[in-house]
N, C-alpha and C positions, 0 to 999 in steps of 0.2 A: 921364264917367269912363273913363279908359283901362283896357281889359280885358287880361288875360293870355290868350293863346291856347295851348291844349295840343293836341298831336298825338302819336299813338302810332306806333311802328315797325310795319312789315309785312314779311311773308316771302312771296315769290312761290312758289306751288306749281305753277302753269303759267307758265313763264318766258318772257321775251323775250331774244333774244340778237342784237343788231344794230339800228342806227338808220339809217333811210332819210333822215332830216333831222336833222343834228347841231345846227343852230341852234335849232330848236324841240323837240328831243329827242323826235322821233316815231319809234317803233319799226316794224320790218317786220311784227310780229305783235301780236295781243292778248296779254294776260297775265291771270292770276288770282291773287289774293293772300289772305292771312289777316292781319288786323290783330291785333296782340298787346298784351296789357295790361301787360306788365312794364316796358317802357322807353318813355320819352316825352321830348318837348322842350317847355318853357314859354317863350313869347316875348312881350315887350311892346314896342311901338313908339310913340314919341312924336315929334311934329313939333317941329323945332328951327329957330331962326333962323340958318341956315347954308347955305352952298352946297356942303356936303360931309356925307355920312352918317357917323355914328359908330357903331361896332359893339362891343358887349361880349358876350363869351361866358364863361359861368361866372364873372362878376364881373371879368373881365380884359379891358381894351380891346385889340382886335386892331390890329396895325399895318397899313399900307396893303397889303402883300403878302398877309397872311393874310385880310384882309377883302375882297380884290378880287372874289372870286366873288359875295359877297353884295352889294357895291356895284354890280357890273354887273347883277345881278338887279334891284335897286331901280331902276336906270335903265330896264330893260325894263318894269317895272311902271308907272313914270311915263309912259312912252311909250304903253303900252296904254290907260291910263285918263286921260291928258291932264291931269296935274297936275304942279306944280313943287316941291312941298314935299320937304324932306330930313328925315331921321329919326335919332333915337338908338334903336338896337336893343339891347335887353337880353334875351339868350337864355340859358337854363339847360338844359343838356343832361343828361338822366338816362339816357343810353345809354352806359355805360362800355365802353371798348374790350375789356374782359375778357368782355363778353357775347357777342361774336362777331356783332353786328349793326351794319350801317352806319347812321349817324345822319342821312344826308342826307334820307331820306324824311320822318322826323318833323320835322327841322329846317326844311326849306323849306315843308312843309305848315303848320307853326305860324307861320312868317313870313308866308306868304300870308294866313292867317286873321287875323293881327294887323293887317296893313295894311288888310285889308277892314274890320275893326272901327274902326281909328283914323281912316280916311278916309271912313267911312260909305258905302262903296261898295254895300252891300246886295246882295252877289253871291249868286246861287243856288249850290247845292253843285256843280253842273256847271261853272259859270264859275270857282268857287274851285278845282276840280280842274285846270282848264286853267291857271289862274294859278300853282298850285303846280308843275305839270309844267314850266313854263318855268324853274324853279330846279333841279329834279331830277326825272327821269322817274318814279321810283318814288314821289315825293311826291304825285303825282296820286291814288294809291290810299289814302294815309293820311288823306285827307279823311273817309273813311267807316270804319265799324267792320265786324267780321265778315268775310265773304267778299266780295271786290270784284273786278270785272272792269275792266281798262283797255282801252278800245277804241283800237286803233292809230290809226285815222283817216288822213287824207291831208294835213291842214293844221292850223294852230293852232286852228281852230274846231271841228274834228271829232275831235281826239285828247283823250279825257277818260275818267275812271273813273266807274263807277256801282256801287251796291251790288247784290249778288245776294241776300244775307241778312245783315243787320247783327246779328241776335241769333239765330244758329242754335242749335237744340236738339241739338247734337252734342257728345259728350264728348271733344273733341279737345284734346290737350296737346302743346306743342312743347318738346322737350328739346334745347337747344343744347349741343353738345360742342365746346369751344374747344381746339383743338390748338395754334394759333399766333396771336400778336398782331402778328407782323411784317408790314411793308408788302409788298404783292404785287410780285413782280419784273416781272410783266406786268399793266398796268392793265386794268380791264374794257373801257375804250374801245378800247385797242390790241388786246386779245384779240378783241373783237367784229369790228373791222375786218378782222383777219386771217382769221377764220372765214368772214365774208361773202365775201371776195375769193378765198379759196383752198380752202375745204373742198368736195370734190366732192359732199358730202351736204347742203349748205346749201339747195339748191333743194327738198329734201323737208321742211325744217324747218317752213315755213309750213303745209303740208298736215297735218303731224303735230299742230301746236299747235291748228289749227282742229278737228281730230277729237277731241283729248283735252279741249278746252274743252267740247264737247257732252257727252262722257261724265262729266266732272267735275261739271258743273251738275246732271246727272241724279243723280249720287251724293249731292250736297248735298240735293236734293229728297227722296231716299230715306233720308237720314240714315245713309248707308253709309260708315262710317269706314274700313273695310278697303279699299273701292274708292278712296276719297280717297287713302289711303296708296299703293296700287298705282300709280295714275296719277301721283301726285306723284313717286314714285321713278323711274318710267320716263321721265318728262319731264326730270328732272334729269340722268339718265344720258345721255339723248339729247342734251341741251345740251352736256355734257362730251365727247361723241363728236365734236362739231364742233371742239373744241379739239385733240383727238388726231388728227383727220383734216386739220387745216390744214397748210399748207406754208410754213415749217417747222412741225412739230407742237409743241405745248406742252401743259402740264397745270397745273392749280391744285392737284392732289392732292399730299398728303404721304404717306409710308409709313403713318402712323397713320390717314389717311383710308381707305385700303384695309382696314386692320385693323378699323376700326369697321364698315365695310360688311359684312365677313365675320361680325362678331359679330352684327350685325342679322339677317343671314340665319339664323344659328344660333338666335337667339332666336325667330324666326318658326317655324323647324322644331320648336321646343319649345312652340308654341301661344301665344306672347306677341306681342301686336300691336306692331309696330315697323317703320317705313318711313323711308327716308332722303331728304332733299333737301339739295342742296349748291349754293351760289352760287359766284361767282368767287373762290374761296379754298379753303383746306384744311379749314375747320371744317364739321362735319356737324350738321345739324338733324334730329332724329328725331321723326317723327310718332307719337304714342302715344295710348292711351286713358287716362282717369283711373284705370282699374284696372291698367294695365300700366306706367305711367311710373316708379313706384318700383322695380319689378323691373328695368326697363331701366337706370335710373340706377345701381343697385347693381351690376349686372353689368358695365357699362362701366367704372365706377370701380375695380372689383376686378381688371379684366383689362388696363387701360392706365394707365400712370403719366404724370404730367406734364400732365394735362388737367384742365379744370374743366367743370362742367355748370351750366346755368341753365334753369330751368323757366318757361314762359310759357303763358298761356291766352288765350282770345278777348278782344280789346280793342275799345274804342269808337272812334267817329269824333271829329271836332274838337269841343273843348269850350272855352267861354269862362268864365274864372274872375274 
């Protein structure tokens, strides 16, 4: 019986910024993420008698241009595991653009898991993480639940994710504040390349990430949510410093981004737990506690117009339905 594979989105709290191998999507540094329960992708793959893959997303067949990335990925999978079969892919994406999360992590993790099931590859979670990474780097982390570390590695066999704690007893809540749904003027790939090549501070980035990874894992072990928030915010701001220090400089921030950062600082000064993390875009994700999230949400919505908020909790790893 063909099973549906489900994978959840994740948010990097210790980020990577820059790929040393674009073909295999291998980053310069490790990263550490939290898998989230709110948004996910369901994917089913079936072998078809054809020399071409067929891809459906949300019940709509994708044309050749829109399905190119997925078909190229399936070619990679066929080469990696030495089979010739082609597939009909049916994927349902429960990651609305209004949520402020990228869907590639859950999308390619679910696709990798689906092919693993359909072709009876019987892959270990490590091998499945490697397979997912070949579609999207962050997908390597969505194989697992909870806190996950992606080891940068040096080649296709050594770059993979593994769980730190899939069921952490930490009352962490992530509040996504969506400022804009517009496409970025500078893609993440272009932005990374610019920072790697031109930021005078990029040489310090690897050292910083290595140090903060050690601190972060200790904070997880200590169930220290405040420390998790502090490190996450500092790491995110350090990443964005690489964009501002590139030549020419650029930023993903919008005026509202700065406004929210100032509000978060004000909340902390009033004893409310709130820390920011920001990916390559203007939208802010706020690390809260179960006790603080409603206060943070109410205060943000009362002080900024034209935004929406989405609350997420700790999510699980790959599931087969």
